[in-house]
VOGU-3710 file (C-alpha; in Angstrom, 3 decimals, decimal comma):
1> mtteeehard> -9,508/-40,785/3,819  -6,320/-40,880/1,761  -2,885/-40,067/3,147  -2,907/-36,805/1,192  -6,284/-35,841/2,660  -5,081/-36,689/6,170  -1,996/-34,531/5,641  -4,129/-31,600/4,444  -6,421/-31,996/7,448  -3,467/-31,979/9,839
11> ldldllrrwn> -2,068/-28,850/8,210  -5,446/-27,118/8,488  -5,683/-28,074/12,164  -2,206/-26,650/12,734  -3,193/-23,402/11,013  -6,395/-23,236/13,034  -4,360/-23,565/16,236  -2,094/-20,769/15,042  -5,121/-18,589/14,320  -6,611/-19,240/17,749
21> ttllaaragr> -3,304/-18,420/19,450  -2,876/-15,215/17,454  -6,381/-13,886/18,030  -6,291/-14,662/21,751  -2,887/-12,974/22,055  -4,173/-9,912/20,204  -7,156/-9,720/22,588  -4,686/-9,748/25,511  -7,055/-11,387/27,979  -10,158/-9,429/26,987
31> egpdpapygr> -13,410/-11,348/26,673  -14,655/-12,328/23,260  -16,229/-15,106/21,205  -14,584/-18,426/20,389  -11,875/-17,715/17,770  -12,270/-21,074/16,013  -15,336/-20,316/13,827  -13,596/-17,250/12,426  -10,507/-19,310/11,644  -12,510/-22,035/9,952
41> nllsrwaepq> -14,306/-19,445/7,819  -10,990/-17,976/6,720  -9,523/-21,386/5,910  -12,560/-22,185/3,759  -12,008/-18,939/1,862  -8,327/-19,719/1,263  -9,347/-23,144/-0,096  -11,747/-21,846/-2,770  -11,444/-23,613/-6,151  -10,512/-20,545/-8,234
51> rryhtvahlr> -7,222/-20,229/-6,342  -3,977/-21,688/-7,617  -1,336/-19,530/-5,951  -3,366/-17,593/-3,358  -4,103/-20,765/-1,428  -3,763/-22,109/2,104  -0,139/-22,878/1,200  0,493/-19,193/0,492  -1,143/-18,206/3,778  1,091/-20,652/5,642
61> avldridela> 4,185/-19,390/3,829  3,448/-15,750/4,713  2,887/-16,656/8,375  6,159/-18,612/8,392  8,058/-15,677/6,876  6,603/-13,322/9,499  7,926/-15,709/12,141  11,296/-15,803/10,378  11,502/-12,020/10,309  10,602/-11,845/13,980
71> dqggeggele> 13,160/-14,494/14,920  16,000/-13,112/12,816  15,643/-9,397/13,174  12,821/-8,615/15,535  11,023/-6,583/12,857  7,462/-5,542/13,446  5,929/-3,418/16,137  2,700/-5,352/16,672  3,357/-8,853/15,407  -0,014/-10,318/16,370
81> lvrlaawfhd> -1,758/-7,659/14,310  0,635/-8,342/11,428  -0,215/-12,038/11,642  -3,944/-11,261/11,651  -3,439/-9,089/8,571  -1,727/-12,032/6,863  -4,800/-14,157/7,508  -7,058/-11,550/5,900  -4,857/-10,117/3,140  -6,194/-12,394/0,380
91> avyrpersen> -9,261/-13,726/2,200  -11,400/-12,323/-0,612  -9,835/-13,259/-3,928  -11,298/-13,254/-7,419  -8,584/-13,060/-10,119  -10,872/-11,173/-12,489  -11,633/-8,394/-9,985  -9,498/-5,455/-8,874  -10,937/-4,693/-5,426  -9,841/-7,838/-3,611
101> eersaalaek> -7,706/-6,034/-1,037  -10,459/-3,555/-0,215  -13,026/-6,310/0,199  -10,568/-8,319/2,303  -9,983/-5,281/4,528  -13,731/-4,771/4,935  -14,071/-8,426/5,944  -11,316/-7,940/8,539  -13,073/-4,873/9,945  -16,339/-6,744/10,378
111> alteagltph> -14,930/-10,035/11,679  -12,334/-8,620/14,065  -14,782/-6,145/15,574  -17,109/-9,057/16,319  -14,161/-11,109/17,593  -13,314/-8,597/20,322  -10,474/-6,420/19,038  -10,294/-2,724/19,883  -11,020/-0,060/17,239  -7,286/0,723/17,008
121> evtevarlvr> -6,424/-2,939/16,431  -9,147/-3,400/13,820  -8,097/-0,231/11,999  -4,449/-1,291/11,955  -5,168/-4,771/10,581  -7,386/-3,312/7,855  -4,701/-0,739/6,988  -2,131/-3,491/6,612  -4,428/-5,528/4,371  -4,950/-2,506/2,120
131> lttthdpapg> -1,186/-1,916/2,043  -0,704/-5,198/0,163  -2,228/-3,478/-2,875  1,034/-1,544/-3,382  3,550/-3,261/-1,067  4,946/0,220/-0,446  5,091/0,896/3,309  6,250/4,291/4,509  9,673/4,529/6,163  9,394/3,474/9,773
141> dlngetlcda> 6,171/1,500/9,262  7,448/-1,623/11,009  4,151/-3,498/10,772  3,800/-2,716/7,085  7,402/-3,583/6,283  7,057/-6,963/7,967  3,820/-7,922/6,227  4,925/-6,743/2,786  8,297/-8,474/3,015  6,651/-11,716/4,113
151> dlailatdpd> 4,138/-11,520/1,256  6,864/-10,884/-1,351  9,284/-13,509/-0,002  8,086/-15,978/-2,660  10,111/-13,883/-5,127  13,303/-14,975/-3,390  12,783/-18,737/-3,488  14,872/-21,233/-5,445  14,280/-21,364/-9,214  12,067/-24,469/-9,103
161> tyggytaavr> 9,813/-23,037/-6,401  9,699/-19,710/-8,215  8,738/-21,515/-11,412  5,877/-23,218/-9,576  4,732/-19,825/-8,318  4,691/-18,277/-11,786  2,868/-21,296/-13,226  0,221/-21,047/-10,497  -0,250/-17,338/-11,155  -0,760/-18,082/-14,858
171> eeysfvpada> -3,383/-20,696/-13,967  -5,268/-18,163/-11,867  -5,347/-15,885/-14,894  -6,144/-18,594/-17,418  -9,051/-16,473/-18,689  -6,531/-13,890/-19,989  -5,163/-14,545/-23,520  -1,482/-15,487/-23,644  -0,236/-12,302/-25,340  -2,160/-10,051/-22,979
181> fregraavlr> -0,922/-11,996/-19,963  2,713/-11,772/-21,061  2,369/-8,015/-21,592  0,692/-7,447/-18,237  3,039/-9,704/-16,315  6,086/-8,086/-17,890  4,800/-4,666/-16,829  4,448/-5,900/-13,245  7,990/-7,299/-13,282  9,439/-4,059/-14,646
191> qllalprlfr> 7,625/-2,102/-11,960  9,070/-4,348/-9,254  12,591/-4,215/-10,690  12,424/-0,417/-10,795  11,960/-0,210/-7,030  15,070/0,854/-5,096  14,394/-2,036/-2,704  11,932/-4,923/-2,904  12,346/-5,721/0,792  12,248/-3,054/3,488
201> tpygaaawee> 13,247/-4,912/6,643  16,988/-5,276/7,299  16,745/-9,074/7,290  14,611/-9,201/4,145  16,954/-6,885/2,276  19,998/-8,929/3,278  18,567/-12,427/2,816  16,092/-12,085/-0,059  16,809/-9,053/-2,272  19,522/-10,462/-4,543
211> rarenlerel> 17,818/-13,769/-5,337  14,462/-12,077/-5,877  15,918/-9,736/-8,470  17,616/-12,654/-10,224  14,272/-14,484/-10,425  12,413/-11,419/-11,669  15,022/-10,645/-14,325  15,045/-14,240/-15,549  11,241/-14,350/-15,797  11,147/-11,013/-17,612
221> aeltg> 13,721/-12,261/-20,135  11,639/-15,391/-20,731  8,444/-13,388/-21,214  10,005/-10,913/-23,638  12,126/-13,392/-25,556
//
């Protein structure tokens, strides 16, 4: 095993421990099956070969941003459910298909029911997964605000990291001709820039909004020449 493979294995083991901790905390002492097989199944999904951006690295980044939001501002009403939604939000991902969020939510409903969560908990996780279709939580939706901000935090990274993100997204959509991709991507960027706020939590708005808009505007200028 190479050093790179050992590093990847260690990271996967760390994520699996985080999954186990989260699911057990969400069950709050209730009986249920071993969490580990569910976590391993999810990790295998996030490692599928068609992924370039929506990978295990993205999953880890979203979980880390949820932790950052919780540490900095205490956002989120049910953080363990938000973390579970992060695990499932791109668990089903085919770049050429439009129903990924719905299929991911259905997977969450099936798996988490089996894993011992209550109907309320399962429904809330599935709702949060579906919310990542629009990233438009209602005012006061603390769970939704936390998940959506964590998922969009990549927009507020430094220019090099942001450039890696956009390159990975283009690779995922390599089957789309260049002109069509530029047109579609530019439309997405304009839609995001038209929002009154990209980030809904107080911490996200303060720490990430300005840089995210700078990145989006720069990419849009590059796409449109």
